[in-house]
N, CA, C and O of each residue as an XYZ file, in Angstrom:
864
protein
N       0.852     -1.195      0.000
C       0.000      0.000      0.000
C       0.884      1.241      0.000
O       1.566      1.509      0.990
N       0.885      1.984     -1.067
C       1.705      3.179     -1.170
C       0.819      4.401     -1.235
O      -0.397      4.301     -1.399
N       1.452      5.568     -1.104
C       0.691      6.817     -1.155
C      -0.029      6.946     -2.494
O      -1.177      7.388     -2.537
N       0.640      6.561     -3.598
C       0.036      6.667     -4.919
C      -1.215      5.805     -5.013
O      -2.232      6.247     -5.547
N      -1.153      4.596     -4.508
C      -2.288      3.690     -4.563
C      -3.405      4.156     -3.640
O      -4.577      3.906     -3.923
N      -3.070      4.823     -2.552
C      -4.082      5.261     -1.590
C      -4.800      6.531     -2.021
O      -5.986      6.702     -1.736
N      -4.097      7.414     -2.700
C      -4.639      8.735     -2.998
C      -5.914      8.629     -3.826
O      -5.934      7.994     -4.881
N      -6.985      9.267     -3.329
C      -8.294      9.286     -3.996
C      -8.867      7.895     -4.225
O      -9.652      7.686     -5.150
N      -8.480      6.955     -3.391
C      -8.995      5.593     -3.480
C      -9.769      5.256     -2.210
O      -9.313      5.542     -1.103
N     -10.937      4.650     -2.375
C     -11.730      4.263     -1.204
C     -11.151      2.977     -0.614
O     -11.099      1.944     -1.281
N     -10.724      3.054      0.630
C     -10.192      1.888      1.343
C     -11.278      1.395      2.298
O     -11.724      2.139      3.171
N     -11.702      0.144      2.133
C     -12.714     -0.428      3.009
C     -12.042     -0.990      4.254
O     -11.090     -1.765      4.165
N     -12.544     -0.594      5.400
C     -11.974     -1.008      6.675
C     -12.731     -2.208      7.226
O     -13.745     -2.635      6.673
N     -12.217     -2.740      8.325
C     -12.776     -3.976      8.884
C     -13.017     -3.809     10.377
O     -12.363     -4.457     11.194
N     -13.961     -2.937     10.731
C     -14.263     -2.690     12.138
C     -15.729     -2.305     12.251
O     -16.106     -1.191     11.887
N     -16.568     -3.220     12.755
C     -18.007     -2.973     12.826
C     -18.376     -1.844     13.778
O     -19.471     -1.290     13.691
N     -17.467     -1.501     14.686
C     -17.772     -0.454     15.656
C     -17.144      0.892     15.277
O     -17.362      1.892     15.961
N     -16.377      0.920     14.207
C     -15.696      2.145     13.812
C     -15.963      2.469     12.353
O     -16.883      1.915     11.751
N     -15.162      3.368     11.777
C     -15.321      3.715     10.360
C     -15.192      2.492      9.459
O     -14.414      1.578      9.733
N     -15.975      2.496      8.375
C     -15.938      1.381      7.431
C     -15.284      1.770      6.105
O     -14.917      0.903      5.310
N     -15.138      3.081      5.869
C     -14.539      3.553      4.626
C     -13.553      4.677      4.920
O     -13.710      5.430      5.881
N     -12.532      4.774      4.067
C     -11.484      5.774      4.258
C     -11.005      6.255      2.886
O     -10.827      5.457      1.966
N     -10.799      7.563      2.764
C     -10.237      8.128      1.531
C      -9.116      9.082      1.893
O      -9.290      9.969      2.728
N      -7.971      8.899      1.268
C      -6.805      9.749      1.512
C      -6.717     10.819      0.431
O      -6.722     10.511     -0.761
N      -6.635     12.091      0.857
C      -6.505     13.219     -0.070
C      -5.143     13.888      0.141
O      -4.349     13.451      0.975
N      -4.887     14.947     -0.622
C      -3.602     15.631     -0.542
C      -3.349     16.254      0.828
O      -2.237     16.176      1.351
N      -4.377     16.872      1.413
C      -4.196     17.610      2.669
C      -5.000     17.039      3.828
O      -4.914     17.553      4.944
N      -5.772     15.995      3.591
C      -6.651     15.442      4.622
C      -7.043     14.018      4.274
O      -6.819     13.558      3.154
N      -7.637     13.313      5.251
C      -8.288     12.056      4.920
C      -9.713     12.097      5.464
O      -9.992     12.771      6.456
N     -10.600     11.374      4.810
C     -12.012     11.336      5.166
C     -12.365      9.922      5.610
O     -11.872      8.947      5.044
N     -13.217      9.815      6.622
C     -13.690      8.494      7.007
C     -15.200      8.515      7.200
O     -15.794      9.561      7.461
N     -15.804      7.353      7.069
C     -17.255      7.239      7.149
C     -17.644      5.908      7.773
O     -16.912      4.925      7.654
N     -18.798      5.874      8.439
C     -19.298      4.645      9.042
C     -19.973      3.738      8.015
O     -20.374      2.619      8.337
N     -20.099      4.226      6.770
C     -20.733      3.438      5.714
C     -19.692      2.946      4.716
O     -18.598      3.500      4.611
N     -20.059      1.885      3.980
C     -19.227      1.423      2.876
C     -19.708      2.124      1.612
O     -20.855      1.950      1.199
N     -18.837      2.911      1.002
C     -19.218      3.688     -0.175
C     -18.606      3.099     -1.445
O     -17.486      2.588     -1.441
N     -19.376      3.187     -2.530
C     -18.910      2.652     -3.806
C     -18.303      3.720     -4.697
O     -17.631      3.390     -5.675
N     -18.523      5.002     -4.384
C     -17.974      6.081     -5.200
C     -17.522      7.223     -4.303
O     -18.040      7.410     -3.202
N     -16.542      7.988     -4.793
C     -16.042      9.104     -4.019
C     -17.101     10.192     -3.878
O     -17.180     10.845     -2.837
N     -17.921     10.394     -4.920
C     -18.978     11.408     -4.855
C     -19.946     11.099     -3.719
O     -20.317     11.985     -2.949
N     -20.346      9.843     -3.624
C     -21.246      9.409     -2.554
C     -20.578      9.592     -1.192
O     -21.215     10.017     -0.228
N     -19.303      9.271     -1.126
C     -18.522      9.420      0.103
C     -18.501     10.890      0.535
O     -18.753     11.202      1.699
N     -18.200     11.788     -0.406
C     -18.086     13.208     -0.107
C     -19.426     13.782      0.371
O     -19.455     14.596      1.295
N     -20.526     13.367     -0.249
C     -21.861     13.846      0.158
C     -22.144     13.463      1.598
O     -22.662     14.267      2.373
N     -21.804     12.233      1.951
C     -22.047     11.754      3.317
C     -21.214     12.537      4.330
O     -21.704     12.894      5.401
N     -19.958     12.799      3.988
C     -19.080     13.556      4.893
C     -19.561     14.996      5.028
O     -19.558     15.550      6.127
N     -19.972     15.603      3.923
C     -20.406     17.002      3.939
C     -21.706     17.208      4.730
O     -22.000     18.325      5.156
N     -22.477     16.143      4.926
C     -23.707     16.257      5.713
C     -23.400     16.459      7.190
O     -24.247     16.911      7.960
N     -22.147     16.108      7.578
C     -21.702     16.255      8.964
C     -22.639     15.546      9.938
O     -23.001     16.092     10.981
N     -23.026     14.319      9.581
C     -23.878     13.534     10.465
C     -23.044     13.029     11.644
O     -21.868     12.698     11.492
N     -23.666     12.977     12.807
C     -22.898     12.609     13.993
C     -23.600     11.624     14.895
O     -23.334     11.599     16.096
N     -24.494     10.807     14.352
C     -25.186      9.819     15.178
C     -24.263      8.654     15.475
O     -23.208      8.507     14.858
N     -24.674      7.824     16.429
C     -23.842      6.715     16.879
C     -23.555      5.732     15.743
O     -22.440      5.223     15.633
N     -24.563      5.461     14.891
C     -24.412      4.473     13.830
C     -24.165      5.105     12.464
O     -23.948      4.392     11.484
N     -24.194      6.417     12.388
C     -24.046      7.090     11.103
C     -23.170      8.331     11.290
O     -23.671      9.411     11.602
N     -21.867      8.167     11.097
C     -20.943      9.263     11.382
C     -19.878      9.362     10.290
O     -19.648      8.415      9.537
N     -19.247     10.509     10.223
C     -18.170     10.738      9.263
C     -17.406     11.974      9.707
O     -17.867     12.732     10.560
N     -16.222     12.169      9.114
C     -15.449     13.359      9.470
C     -14.315     13.548      8.467
O     -13.941     12.637      7.728
N     -13.780     14.781      8.473
C     -12.573     15.108      7.727
C     -11.456     15.320      8.747
O     -11.669     15.964      9.774
N     -10.305     14.799      8.476
C      -9.167     14.978      9.375
C      -8.018     15.572      8.570
O      -7.415     14.881      7.750
N      -7.712     16.833      8.794
C      -6.575     17.447      8.105
C      -5.283     16.935      8.733
O      -5.229     16.694      9.939
N      -4.264     16.773      7.934
C      -3.006     16.229      8.431
C      -2.380     17.134      9.496
O      -1.746     16.657     10.437
N      -2.568     18.441      9.332
C      -1.986     19.382     10.297
C      -2.675     19.322     11.654
O      -2.134     19.817     12.643
N      -3.880     18.712     11.715
C      -4.615     18.638     12.985
C      -4.264     17.398     13.796
O      -4.655     17.285     14.957
N      -3.527     16.466     13.193
C      -3.182     15.208     13.867
C      -2.000     15.432     14.801
O      -0.967     15.965     14.397
N      -2.166     15.016     16.065
C      -1.047     15.188     17.000
C      -0.602     13.879     17.644
O       0.376     13.870     18.392
N      -1.302     12.768     17.370
C      -0.816     11.479     17.881
C      -1.390     10.327     17.073
O      -2.574     10.308     16.736
N      -0.526      9.368     16.770
C      -0.946      8.113     16.144
C      -0.385      6.980     16.997
O       0.789      7.005     17.369
N      -1.207      6.000     17.305
C      -0.789      4.876     18.143
C      -1.040      3.582     17.385
O      -2.131      3.366     16.857
N      -0.015      2.710     17.332
C      -0.134      1.461     16.592
C       0.563      0.334     17.342
O       1.744      0.432     17.676
N      -0.181     -0.737     17.603
C       0.361     -1.943     18.215
C       0.657     -2.929     17.095
O      -0.235     -3.264     16.316
N       1.893     -3.396     17.003
C       2.304     -4.213     15.855
C       1.565     -5.550     15.765
O       1.621     -6.202     14.722
N       0.876     -5.974     16.825
C       0.102     -7.209     16.784
C      -1.366     -6.951     16.491
O      -2.189     -7.859     16.601
N      -1.699     -5.725     16.120
C      -3.094     -5.361     15.883
C      -3.256     -4.715     14.517
O      -2.359     -3.999     14.074
N      -4.391     -4.949     13.828
C      -4.644     -4.294     12.543
C      -5.340     -2.938     12.700
O      -5.814     -2.365     11.719
N      -5.400     -2.429     13.930
C      -6.097     -1.172     14.208
C      -5.113     -0.098     14.666
O      -4.228     -0.366     15.479
N      -5.269      1.106     14.148
C      -4.464      2.226     14.627
C      -5.388      3.282     15.216
O      -6.531      3.435     14.786
N      -4.880      4.003     16.197
C      -5.644      5.058     16.868
C      -5.060      6.412     16.469
O      -3.850      6.622     16.544
N      -5.930      7.321     16.046
C      -5.495      8.651     15.631
C      -6.206      9.713     16.458
O      -7.434      9.744     16.532
N      -5.415     10.581     17.077
C      -5.965     11.722     17.824
C      -5.715     12.998     17.028
O      -4.622     13.229     16.510
N      -6.756     13.817     16.947
C      -6.664     15.030     16.144
C      -7.580     16.106     16.714
O      -8.397     15.834     17.594
N      -7.441     17.313     16.215
C      -8.311     18.416     16.604
C      -9.273     18.698     15.457
O      -8.844     18.977     14.338
N     -10.589     18.624     15.737
C     -11.561     18.807     14.659
C     -11.778     20.291     14.340
O     -11.106     21.158     14.899
N     -12.717     20.570     13.440
C     -12.958     21.950     12.989
C     -13.481     22.843     14.109
O     -13.404     24.068     14.010
N     -14.015     22.241     15.174
C     -14.510     23.008     16.315
C     -13.445     23.116     17.416
O     -13.742     23.498     18.548
N     -12.203     22.771     17.061
C     -11.057     22.823     17.972
C     -11.234     21.893     19.174
O     -10.727     22.165     20.263
N     -11.954     20.805     18.963
C     -12.161     19.806     20.004
C     -11.278     18.597     19.710
O     -11.205     18.129     18.573
N     -10.606     18.094     20.754
C      -9.765     16.914     20.563
C     -10.637     15.677     20.363
O     -11.552     15.416     21.144
N     -10.345     14.928     19.316
C     -11.118     13.731     18.978
C     -10.173     12.553     18.770
O      -8.972     12.728     18.560
N     -10.730     11.369     18.832
C      -9.952     10.157     18.577
C     -10.789      9.201     17.744
O     -11.975      9.012     18.015
N     -10.189      8.609     16.749
C     -10.870      7.597     15.963
C      -9.941      6.404     15.765
O      -8.728      6.556     15.627
N     -10.537      5.219     15.753
C      -9.779      3.994     15.524
C     -10.069      3.480     14.120
O     -11.230      3.330     13.739
N      -9.033      3.213     13.359
C      -9.170      2.719     11.995
C      -8.756      1.255     11.971
O      -7.584      0.934     12.168
N      -9.713      0.372     11.729
C      -9.445     -1.061     11.722
C      -9.211     -1.582     10.313
O     -10.156     -1.699      9.533
N      -7.974     -1.893      9.978
C      -7.636     -2.370      8.642
C      -7.796     -3.885      8.557
O      -8.059     -4.552      9.557
N      -7.635     -4.410      7.356
C      -7.823     -5.843      7.158
C      -6.613     -6.663      7.591
O      -6.745     -7.839      7.931
N      -5.432     -6.040      7.580
C      -4.217     -6.749      7.988
C      -3.352     -5.837      8.843
O      -3.488     -4.614      8.798
N      -2.469     -6.436      9.619
C      -1.525     -5.666     10.436
C      -0.573     -4.880      9.543
O      -0.217     -3.744      9.856
N      -0.162     -5.483      8.435
C       0.763     -4.813      7.520
C       0.131     -3.560      6.930
O       0.794     -2.531      6.800
N      -1.136     -3.641      6.575
C      -1.840     -2.497      6.013
C      -1.945     -1.369      7.036
O      -1.755     -0.200      6.702
N      -2.248     -1.727      8.283
C      -2.341     -0.726      9.350
C      -0.992     -0.054      9.569
O      -0.926      1.166      9.717
N       0.078     -0.833      9.589
C       1.418     -0.282      9.812
C       1.813      0.666      8.689
O       2.348      1.745      8.942
N       1.550      0.266      7.454
C       1.923      1.103      6.311
C       1.150      2.411      6.316
O       1.704      3.460      5.986
N      -0.134      2.361      6.690
C      -0.920      3.587      6.750
C      -0.399      4.503      7.852
O      -0.275      5.712      7.653
N      -0.094      3.926      9.016
C       0.442      4.730     10.125
C       1.751      5.391      9.726
O       1.962      6.570     10.014
N       2.631      4.648      9.067
C       3.906      5.201      8.621
C       3.705      6.306      7.590
O       4.400      7.322      7.614
N       2.751      6.102      6.686
C       2.499      7.087      5.641
C       1.974      8.392      6.231
O       2.476      9.468      5.903
N       0.966      8.303      7.100
C       0.407      9.500      7.721
C       1.457     10.201      8.581
O       1.534     11.429      8.597
N       2.263      9.417      9.293
C       3.313     10.001     10.139
C       4.338     10.760      9.296
O       4.830     11.810      9.710
N       4.660     10.230      8.115
C       5.635     10.901      7.252
C       5.060     12.198      6.685
O       5.783     13.178      6.509
N       3.759     12.198      6.400
C       3.119     13.409      5.874
C       3.036     14.481      6.953
O       3.263     15.662      6.691
N       2.710     14.054      8.164
C       2.506     15.010      9.260
C       3.787     15.372      9.995
O       3.782     16.264     10.843
N       4.896     14.681      9.677
C       6.191     14.937     10.317
C       6.149     14.662     11.823
O       6.811     15.348     12.602
N       5.374     13.663     12.226
C       5.306     13.324     13.644
C       6.564     12.567     14.064
O       7.190     11.878     13.258
N       6.919     12.707     15.331
C       8.101     12.037     15.879
C       7.709     10.631     16.333
O       6.689     10.442     16.996
N       8.529      9.656     15.970
C       8.212      8.261     16.258
C       9.015      7.722     17.435
O      10.225      7.930     17.527
N       8.320      7.025     18.336
C       8.978      6.300     19.427
C       8.390      4.895     19.483
O       7.229      4.683     19.134
N       9.200      3.943     19.922
C       8.747      2.552     20.029
C       9.028      2.053     21.441
O      10.130      2.225     21.963
N       8.029      1.437     22.050
C       8.237      0.845     23.364
C       7.495     -0.479     23.444
O       6.517     -0.698     22.729
N       7.966     -1.364     24.322
C       7.314     -2.660     24.478
C       6.067     -2.532     25.339
O       6.043     -1.792     26.323
N       5.029     -3.270     24.948
C       3.791     -3.287     25.715
C       4.045     -3.934     27.073
O       4.834     -4.873     27.179
N       3.379     -3.434     28.108
C       3.509     -4.013     29.433
C       3.091     -5.479     29.416
O       1.989     -5.803     28.971
N       3.957     -6.366     29.894
C       3.662     -7.799     29.892
C       2.425     -8.096     30.721
O       1.568     -8.870     30.293
N       2.316     -7.496     31.898
C       1.181     -7.780     32.773
C      -0.121     -7.250     32.186
O      -1.173     -7.871     32.335
N      -0.048     -6.108     31.523
C      -1.231     -5.560     30.871
C      -1.678     -6.467     29.737
O      -2.873     -6.688     29.537
N      -0.705     -6.992     28.996
C      -1.008     -7.872     27.874
C      -1.612     -9.190     28.345
O      -2.475     -9.758     27.677
N      -1.149     -9.677     29.513
C      -1.618    -10.965     30.018
C      -2.963    -10.879     30.735
O      -3.663    -11.883     30.864
N      -3.323     -9.697     31.195
C      -4.516     -9.538     32.030
C      -5.763    -10.147     31.388
O      -6.429    -10.985     31.996
N      -6.080     -9.728     30.159
C      -7.277    -10.227     29.490
C      -7.138    -11.693     29.122
O      -8.109    -12.446     29.199
N      -5.933    -12.112     28.721
C      -5.731    -13.516     28.375
C      -6.012    -14.435     29.549
O      -6.694    -15.449     29.402
N      -5.487    -14.080     30.713
C      -5.706    -14.884     31.919
C      -7.186    -14.886     32.288
O      -7.726    -15.914     32.694
N      -7.837    -13.741     32.147
C      -9.272    -13.646     32.454
C     -10.079    -14.619     31.599
O     -10.942    -15.332     32.111
N      -9.795    -14.650     30.283
C     -10.543    -15.529     29.396
C     -10.183    -16.998     29.595
O     -11.009    -17.872     29.330
N      -8.978    -17.285     30.052
C      -8.626    -18.663     30.395
C      -9.489    -19.148     31.564
O     -10.000    -20.268     31.550
N      -9.643    -18.286     32.575
C     -10.481    -18.632     33.723
C     -11.938    -18.788     33.315
O     -12.626    -19.701     33.771
N     -12.402    -17.888     32.449
C     -13.789    -17.976     31.960
C     -13.997    -19.269     31.185
O     -15.011    -19.946     31.354
N     -13.029    -19.611     30.330
C     -13.125    -20.831     29.538
C     -13.194    -22.065     30.436
O     -13.992    -22.974     30.202
N     -12.345    -22.084     31.468
C     -12.360    -23.213     32.398
C     -13.675    -23.321     33.139
O     -14.197    -24.422     33.315
N     -14.225    -22.187     33.581
C     -15.487    -22.182     34.317
C     -16.641    -22.632     33.430
O     -17.483    -23.421     33.860
N     -16.686    -22.138     32.201
C     -17.754    -22.521     31.275
C     -17.688    -24.005     30.944
O     -18.715    -24.675     30.832
N     -16.466    -24.511     30.789
C     -16.299    -25.941     30.502
C     -16.852    -26.780     31.645
O     -17.543    -27.774     31.418
N     -16.549    -26.381     32.866
C     -17.011    -27.137     34.032
C     -18.539    -27.138     34.108
O     -19.157    -28.189     34.276
N     -19.140    -25.961     33.984
C     -20.598    -25.875     34.105
C     -21.302    -26.582     32.949
O     -22.354    -27.191     33.144
N     -20.723    -26.504     31.736
C     -21.338    -27.163     30.591
C     -21.258    -28.681     30.713
O     -22.180    -29.391     30.312
N     -20.142    -29.179     31.274
C     -19.940    -30.618     31.374
C     -20.644    -31.233     32.575
O     -21.222    -32.315     32.474
N     -20.596    -30.546     33.707
C     -21.096    -31.150     34.945
C     -22.283    -30.411     35.558
O     -22.847    -30.870     36.551
N     -22.665    -29.286     34.983
C     -23.770    -28.520     35.544
C     -25.106    -29.206     35.345
O     -25.345    -29.831     34.312
N     -25.983    -29.089     36.345
C     -27.333    -29.648     36.257
C     -28.255    -28.624     35.620
O     -28.020    -27.419     35.712
N     -29.309    -29.110     34.970
C     -30.283    -28.216     34.370
C     -31.063    -27.505     35.466
O     -31.322    -28.073     36.527
N     -31.431    -26.267     35.201
C     -32.122    -25.442     36.192
C     -33.629    -25.660     36.139
O     -34.184    -25.980     35.088
N     -34.273    -25.486     37.268
C     -35.730    -25.590     37.317
C     -36.358    -24.295     36.826
O     -35.906    -23.204     37.172
N     -37.394    -24.424     36.023
C     -38.092    -23.263     35.470
C     -39.572    -23.363     35.817
O     -40.189    -24.414     35.646
N     -40.130    -22.270     36.303
C     -41.556    -22.239     36.624
C     -42.367    -22.323     35.333
O     -42.122    -21.568     34.392
N     -43.300    -23.214     35.291
C     -44.109    -23.400     34.089
C     -44.929    -22.136     33.783
O     -45.622    -21.613     34.654
N     -44.840    -21.658     32.541
C     -45.611    -20.484     32.131
C     -44.993    -19.165     32.533
O     -45.569    -18.110     32.266
N     -43.829    -19.196     33.173
C     -43.194    -17.960     33.619
C     -42.396    -17.323     32.485
O     -41.747    -18.019     31.704
N     -42.449    -15.980     32.403
C     -41.700    -15.244     31.390
C     -40.773    -14.216     32.027
O     -40.390    -13.234     31.391
N     -40.414    -14.452     33.299
C     -39.515    -13.518     33.974
C     -38.129    -13.609     33.344
O     -37.793    -14.592     32.683
N     -37.327    -12.557     33.562
C     -35.989    -12.508     32.975
C     -35.135    -13.668     33.470
O     -34.394    -14.269     32.692
N     -35.233    -13.988     34.763
C     -34.427    -15.074     35.330
C     -34.805    -16.414     34.719
O     -33.940    -17.247     34.449
N     -36.117    -16.623     34.498
C     -36.552    -17.891     33.910
C     -36.204    -17.977     32.425
O     -35.932    -19.061     31.911
N     -36.212    -16.830     31.735
C     -35.796    -16.825     30.325
C     -34.315    -17.169     30.216
O     -33.903    -17.924     29.335
N     -33.500    -16.591     31.146
C     -32.072    -16.913     31.156
C     -31.837    -18.385     31.498
O     -30.954    -19.032     30.935
N     -32.642    -18.904     32.431
C     -32.523    -20.311     32.820
C     -32.894    -21.220     31.653
O     -32.274    -22.263     31.445
N     -33.902    -20.818     30.902
C     -34.319    -21.604     29.740
C     -33.203    -21.645     28.696
O     -32.930    -22.696     28.117
N     -32.553    -20.485     28.455
C     -31.451    -20.428     27.500
C     -30.290    -21.298     27.969
O     -29.684    -22.020     27.177
N     -29.986    -21.222     29.269
C     -28.914    -22.038     29.851
C     -29.222    -23.521     29.654
O     -28.359    -24.285     29.221
N     -30.451    -23.928     29.971
C     -30.841    -25.337     29.830
C     -30.754    -25.795     28.382
O     -30.336    -26.920     28.107
N     -31.146    -24.930     27.459
C     -31.130    -25.298     26.040
C     -29.695    -25.539     25.567
O     -29.416    -26.520     24.877
N     -28.779    -24.622     25.951
C     -27.384    -24.762     25.510
C     -26.709    -25.953     26.171
O     -26.125    -26.802     25.496
N     -26.793    -26.011     27.507
C     -26.135    -27.086     28.253
C     -26.752    -28.437     27.911
O     -26.040    -29.422     27.713
N     -28.092    -28.476     27.843
C     -28.768    -29.730     27.520
C     -28.382    -30.244     26.148
O     -28.147    -31.441     25.978
N     -28.312    -29.357     25.167
C     -27.933    -29.759     23.810
C     -26.512    -30.296     23.776
O     -26.249    -31.326     23.155
N     -25.583    -29.592     24.450
C     -24.191    -30.048     24.483
C     -24.054    -31.399     25.170
O     -23.354    -32.286     24.681
N     -24.724    -31.550     26.303
C     -24.614    -32.806     27.051
C     -25.233    -33.976     26.289
O     -24.758    -35.107     26.395
N     -26.295    -33.706     25.520
C     -26.961    -34.782     24.779
C     -26.253    -35.139     23.485
O     -26.405    -36.254     22.988
N     -25.476    -34.206     22.927
C     -24.812    -34.464     21.647
C     -23.392    -35.004     21.811
O     -23.051    -36.040     21.241
N     -22.568    -34.306     22.588
C     -21.174    -34.751     22.727
C     -20.887    -35.384     24.084
O     -19.846    -36.015     24.270
N     -21.816    -35.214     25.039
C     -21.631    -35.817     26.354
C     -20.687    -35.023     27.245
O     -19.976    -34.134     26.778
N     -20.687    -35.352     28.524
C     -19.848    -34.632     29.475
C     -18.368    -34.767     29.147
O     -17.614    -33.797     29.231
N     -17.955    -35.982     28.772
C     -16.539    -36.189     28.447
C     -16.144    -35.376     27.222
O     -15.070    -34.775     27.190
N     -17.014    -35.358     26.212
C     -16.722    -34.598     25.004
C     -16.613    -33.107     25.282
O     -15.726    -32.435     24.756
N     -17.526    -32.584     26.120
C     -17.484    -31.167     26.495
C     -16.181    -30.855     27.211
O     -15.536    -29.842     26.939
N     -15.803    -31.728     28.120
C     -14.580    -31.518     28.897
C     -13.357    -31.523     27.981
O     -12.458    -30.698     28.142
N     -13.320    -32.445     27.024
C     -12.177    -32.538     26.103
C     -12.084    -31.287     25.237
O     -11.004    -30.717     25.078
N     -13.228    -30.855     24.672
C     -13.247    -29.655     23.825
C     -12.828    -28.424     24.627
O     -11.994    -27.635     24.184
N     -13.425    -28.273     25.822
C     -13.087    -27.135     26.671
C     -11.627    -27.147     27.090
O     -10.982    -26.101     27.163
N     -11.108    -28.341     27.365
C      -9.704    -28.478     27.776
C      -8.777    -28.046     26.639
O      -7.782    -27.358     26.868
N      -9.117    -28.460     25.398
C      -8.296    -28.099     24.241
C      -8.310    -26.584     24.038
O      -7.268    -25.978     23.790
N      -9.499    -25.970     24.143
C      -9.623    -24.521     23.978
C      -8.811    -23.791     25.046
O      -8.116    -22.818     24.755
N      -8.909    -24.275     26.290
C      -8.179    -23.642     27.388
C      -6.667    -23.766     27.189
O      -5.926    -22.818     27.451
N      -6.209    -24.932     26.726
C      -4.778    -25.134     26.461
C      -4.308    -24.190     25.357
O      -3.225    -23.613     25.456
N      -5.124    -24.026     24.293
C      -4.761    -23.137     23.193
C      -4.659    -21.690     23.686
O      -3.742    -20.962     23.307
N      -5.603    -21.284     24.529
C      -5.592    -19.924     25.066
C      -4.397    -19.717     25.988
O      -3.803    -18.639     26.012
N      -4.044    -20.765     26.752
C      -2.878    -20.688     27.631
C      -1.598    -20.546     26.815
O      -0.701    -19.789     27.185
N      -1.515    -21.283     25.696
C      -0.347    -21.197     24.824
C      -0.228    -19.798     24.215
O       0.872    -19.259     24.088
N      -1.373    -19.218     23.838
C      -1.370    -17.865     23.285
C      -0.912    -16.850     24.334
O      -0.159    -15.925     24.031
N      -1.380    -17.040     25.584
C      -0.991    -16.132     26.664
C       0.510    -16.242     26.934
O       1.180    -15.234     27.157
N       1.031    -17.466     26.912
C       2.461    -17.677     27.151
C       3.290    -17.035     26.035
O       4.325    -16.418     26.287
N       2.809    -17.197     24.790
C       3.511    -16.603     23.650
C       3.520    -15.081     23.752
O       4.509    -14.435     23.406
N       2.409    -14.512     24.231
C       2.328    -13.068     24.410
C       3.279    -12.616     25.520
O       3.861    -11.533     25.451
N       3.426    -13.463     26.542
C       4.337    -13.150     27.645
C       5.787    -13.178     27.172
O       6.588    -12.324     27.551
N       6.121    -14.177     26.333
C       7.493    -14.323     25.856
C       7.817    -13.335     24.728
O       8.975    -12.967     24.529
N       6.770    -12.907     23.987
C       6.995    -12.004     22.860
C       6.052    -10.807     22.952
O       5.091    -10.712     22.188
N       6.322     -9.901     23.876
C       5.434     -8.740     24.038
C       5.420     -7.875     22.780
O       6.416     -7.756     22.066
N       4.244     -7.272     22.536
C       4.101     -6.425     21.352
C       4.915     -5.144     21.487
O       5.173     -4.658     22.589
N       5.307     -4.617     20.347
C       5.924     -3.295     20.316
C       4.848     -2.277     19.935
O       4.105     -2.471     18.973
N       4.780     -1.202     20.699
C       3.803     -0.144     20.447
C       4.524      1.020     19.775
O       5.480      1.573     20.320
N       4.049      1.386     18.574
C       4.619      2.509     17.846
C       3.769      3.747     18.136
O       2.558      3.740     17.918
N       4.405      4.797     18.623
C       3.703      6.042     18.902
C       4.324      7.161     18.084
O       5.540      7.354     18.080
N       3.463      7.892     17.392
C       3.895      9.034     16.602
C       3.240     10.269     17.208
O       2.013     10.352     17.266
N       4.037     11.223     17.657
C       3.483     12.411     18.311
C       4.131     13.663     17.743
O       5.251     13.631     17.232
N       3.395     14.772     17.847
C       3.947     16.046     17.402
C       5.030     16.483     18.376
O       4.965     16.127     19.552
N       6.000     17.224     17.936
C       7.117     17.646     18.779
C       6.663     18.543     19.924
O       7.341     18.643     20.947
N       5.515     19.193     19.752
C       5.011     20.075     20.808
C       4.141     19.354     21.804
O       3.776     19.923     22.833
N       3.790     18.068     21.512
C       2.900     17.326     22.415
C       3.649     16.877     23.656
O       3.066     16.239     24.532
């Protein structure tokens, strides 16, 4: 991905919670929560200045950008900038690959003349979520394999009984199809895989690339 290929080209992003389209111009880039098929359509949407939760867009001038953050193990970069109302804003751009995210971050940083620093991600911070999901995986495996079905009041539509019904449907289906031993084996394999990923993250912490303005 080079500047020539990016210029005036619609780049489709991969983040359901963030912008879905991006266009790079000479002095700015535009992003939108919609997938656009033409630049004219893209420009109309941006010019409407819509700001709803599910329908948003903005223009970001290169001179307004004062920080770019990129984790080399992630396809998402974070950009902080000052909008037209002089308010500090942040948007996350989720690309399809880590390489694409890195190249875009490098390109924008070179245009904006931001200063680059690299530091290793905190090992404990990186492990926190991994360990949490390992514990969750182990707990879910135990309850799915050995948990008893819950009693539900006949004809009841309370929230607790609806949740109990969903629990019984999932656990009952698993126990009847693969059995307790099968559930335990599957859960054990998933937990081992997650543990291996956590260990790999511990041994190979990510490098965080930060690009900031000299005055920041």
